[in-house]
N, C-alpha and C positions, 0 to 999 in steps of 0.2 A: 848482719852483713850491711854495709853502707853503699848505697849505688851514687855514683860521681854525677850530679846533677848541675856540676858547674858549667858545662857548654851551653845551658839553658839562661845563665844568669842575664846574659845582656840581648837575649832575644826577644822579641815582641810575641812571635807565634812558634809553635813546634808544628810543623807540617809533614805528613807522612802520608806517601801515596803507593799503596801496595797492590800488586798486579794479583789477581785471582783467577782461577780457572775452574770450570766444573769438574766435580769429583769425577765424573763418569761421562762418556760421551762428549757431545758438544752442544747439546741445547739447553736451555733453563728458562725457567718461568718468573717473569719479573714481578715485583708489586704491581697492584691495580688499584685504581679509583672509581668510586660509583660515578656512573653516566660519563666516565671517560676510557676506563681499561687501562691498558700500558701507557705509560707516559714517555712518549716517542716525540722528538726533538730534532731539529738540525743544528749543528755548530758549524758555522761555514758551510762547505760541501759535505760534511760528515753526517751519516744518520746516527742518531744516539739515542740512548734509552735510561732512563731512571730504573735502576734495578733495585736500589733500597733508599727510602727516603730519610731526611735527615729525623724525623719525629720518630720513625720506626726504629732507626739505629741506636737513637737516646732509649728506648726502650729496651734494645737488646743490649746495650753496654750496663744496664741496670741488672738484667737478669744474669748476666757471667758472675756478679757478686752473691747471687742467692742460691742456697742450697735447698731445694723443694723438699727434698726428703725429711729435712729438720725444721723447715720453716724458719731458718736463721742465715744470717751470714756466713759465708765461708769462714772457715776457722782462721783463716790469716787476716781476716778482716775484723774479728772480735775486738770491740771496744770502740769501733766506729759509731757515732751517734745516728739512730733512726728512730721512727715511732712504729711501735708494734700495735695492731688492733685485734682485739679479742672479743669474743661473742659466746656467752656460755662457759667460758673456759678454756675456748678454744681458740687456735690462729684462724683470724677472718683475713686480714690484709695488712700491708705495711707501707710506708713512705718510699721504701724500694720498688715494692710491687705496684704501685698506683699510679696512674698515668699522670697526675697532676701534685705527684709526690705529698710534700707536706699540707698542701691546699686540698687535699682530698676531703669529700663530704664525710666519709668513714671517721675521719679524723676531728673535723671543725664542726660536724652538724650532729652529733652524737648527744643523747641524753647527758651522758656524762661529760660533762663539759669543764671539767677541771684542768685539762691540758689547753683547752681554748681559751680559759679565763687568764691562765699562766703566761700564754702566748701575746694575748692582749695587753696584758700588763707589761710584759718586757717589750712590747713595741709602741707602748703609749707614748713615749716621747716623740715619736714620729708623727703624731697627729696632726700637728700644725707646723708650717714653716718647711723650710727644705729637709729632706729625709738624711740622717746620718747614715751614710753607706757603710762608714766602719763598724758603727754599732750593730747594724741590721746583719752584717755578714758575721759578725761573733755570734749574734743571736740564733741566725742559721746554722752555722758552725758547730753550735752546741748541741742542737736538736735535730738536725738531717743533713750532714754532710755532703749528701749527694744534691742537695738543693744548689749547692755552690757551683757545682760542676754542669749539670743539667738544666740549671733554671728552675724558678719558679714563680708565681704570681699569685701573691695572697689577695685573692679578690673580695674576700668580705669587705663589707663597709665598716664593720666593728674594728678592724685592723688596719688603724690611720687610714681611713677611707677608702680602703681599696686600691691605695697606690704603692705599695710595696712588690716589686718585681726584680727579679735578678735574670738577666739573659743567660743563655748558655755559655759556658767556658769551654766546654768540650763538642765539638760538634763533628759528625761524620755522616757520609752517605756513599753508595756505591752507582757507578755509572758504567754503561757498555757504549762501545764507540763501534763504528762500521758494523752497526747492526742488521739483521735481516731476519723477516719472519719464517718461523717453522712452521708452516701449517699442516694440521693433522687432524684427528678426529676418532671416532668409535662409535658404538651402540651399545646402550644397555639393553640386554636380551631377557625376555620375559618366556622361558621355556613352557610356562604354563598356557598362558593366553597372550601370543606375540599381536593381537588386534585389540587388545583391551585399552581402556581410556587411559591415556597417557595423563591427563590433568589430576587423576588419582593415583598415580603412581603404578599404573598396569602398562603392558604391551611393549615392544620394541620402539625404544627411542633413541634415533641417532642423533649426534651431536659433533660440533666443530670444535676445534682446539687450537689456539695459536700459543706457539713457545718462541724462542728467538735464538739466535746465534750472535755472537760478537767476534770480531779479531781480538778486542781487548776489554777488559773487566777490572776496573779499578776501583778499590774502596780508599777513600779519601778521610783523612782524620786532621783536625785542625782543634789544636789546644792553644787558647788564649791566654798567653802568660802575663800580658799587661793587665789583663783583667782581675787575674789571681792575684798579683802585687798590689792591684788597687783596691781590694778588699781591705788593706791595710792590717791583716793579720800578722802575729808574730812569726817569725821566719820557719819555725817548727810546724806550724799549722799550714804556710804556703807549702812547705816541703812534702807534707802529709799529702795534700791536694794534689801536686804533681805526680806523687808517687800513685796514689789512686787511679788518677788518669791513666797514667801508663799501664797500670796493671789491668784496667777495663779495655783497653786496646789489644794488648797482649793474649788475654785471655779470650777476646771474643776470635783474635786471628788464628790462636792456637787450638780453638775449642771446635765443637761441633757447629759448622755453618751451613746447616740446614735449614734456610730460610723460609721453604716451603715444601710442599711435596716434592714437587720437580723442580726445586731450585736449591741444589747440594753444591758447595763450593771448597775449594782449598787454597792456600796460599801457592803461587806458582814457583816462587824461589823460597824456600822458608828457612835456609840457612841463616842468612842475614836480612835484617830488616832496618834499612837505613834510611834516615830521614831526608827529606826536600830542604827542610829549612829547621835548623842549622845543617848546613852540609855536613856529612858525615857522621852525625849522632846516630849511634845505633840504639835501637829499642831493646831496652835489656830483657833478658829471660825471663819467662814465668816462674821458673825456680828462684832466681835472684829475686823477683820482685816480691814473691812470697815471703823469703827470707828477711828482707829489709823492711816489710810492713809492721810487724807487730812492735819492734823497738820506735818506730816512727810514730805507731799511733800512741804507745806510752808515754812519748816524749810530749803528747798533747793531753794526757788525761785529766789534766786540771780546766781545760777548756771544753771538754765533751762530755754530755749528759748520759752517754752511752744509749741503753734502749729505754726509752719512755713509752709505757704501756697506757693505752686508751681501751677502755672497755664500749664497745660500741651498744647500743641500743635505740631503737626507734622512738 
């Protein structure tokens, strides 16, 4: 199947604003930060809340591509390039599941440095002078397609002096507006020794809890189409990057949006998801995207290394 991407041809961005609602009830638990807690703020007179951060959403958009049962990409994504890390013959991690993708220490700091040397050789032309962004994009596309969507910073000085970086082309976050605190609490009961020492886990321990309500909860997605075109990759590769990005968005929205124990969402109007920009562009169904991806990957097979395996040892 072919998906019509022509409405995106002359656009600089694809912008999607998708309204969510709690799966049950009205309360939800937002993301929290050390020494800060929930990220609340004012937008004019409107109390707002960051429900899920851009960095967390990047991780979630990668997770939807991965099958934990088989420790591999979902079937429809077979053939995409990524780095698989093994230890003692077993799967350890991958550039899909690592926070820093191809820059993971499990990939670049292993005693098995065959891939690290290979990557160093391929980026050697960038060591002096301006970085050839087109050549860098081709190398990243070859070994780790996701790095061109979610960004990467190859910080090792051995890799062109640590100057190789790519910003996110696909960004997402979730915000709540007109938010209010829903205060509650509870107690951890010790029916054996209610007056036991709490510091050691004994005794009855009361606690407070803050959840939130919101009039609107919106998931925002931003695909930088100009950045994808700016990679200078062949048309088939650009098409593949756009399809993978759309797949990630749709798989996240159609999937289990249980972000935390007390944060479980669904799309408020799941029948049709239409873009803000370009106006009227309809997000393809997950079934259509699954059908279109294998042929799009096959069209790029000469540019993709597939699965590159690194054996990790300290």
